[in-house]
C-alpha angles and dihedrals in degrees: 000000000000117000117221124199107254092209090066094055117102116241119230118210101177145308141227130202114238098177132008133176138138094283108035141016123198119199135180109218121195106225141170118206121203092273089071098243116133125209146136115272124197116239122186115204119202130178124271111269131201123203130199122213107193116190121182132208090269091060093252125140123219111238141175118226106209148149121249111199095194090068096022092233142128118217152127122288137175122242117271150127150174118311106240120225109279093011123121112236094237089056089051091053092049093045092049091050091058094042096046101036112012089240119120118207113239123218132357116327127235110234103229092188149277119266142172112226098208109007096173093075109355128068103200114140117204124193115198125200132189126212121183095201138039137174129215107243102166144305125315113276092203104063095178095065100082144011086215140358113223140178105222122196108250089228089067095053100086092052091048090051091047091052092050094247095125110078125217138354090270087072102027098052097051093042094050090045090054092049092048093048090052090050093055095035095238143089135192088266090060096056 
């Protein structure tokens, strides 16, 4: 286990909630970094999210093409959603795949990892899962999720990310992980 110098850890003296609803919680946390100053730091708390990366036998990834009003942008995303209370994240990712696309992941997923998109100010855990097979089981039941559902060749992904056409770390991190694991011929499941 890695040892971390205790003197570099920030001290927390308390917190107060400034805003709280179903989607977002904003807290002011009284902290003291190693320099000895003491102040209130904003922390945004979002729900736990699970993301599904579905790759088929043709090395294509299942994507949603959608509009995000908060950033006024169209782009590709992976399938995902909020982890419901009592639900395992991999079940959330599989459930969301069926609801949002009509494709059901087949087999056991590979857990790509858990990450925090902006840990300096936002607490928003994301679990990403990879399935290498899926079956069409119907039409999406959530019609507002995407303007179109599309299988994209994996070889196009890096260019789409470079051009800013892949939206959010919930899509970019798993996609880049997948590309990197192909490049080295391994994945976390192979170790």
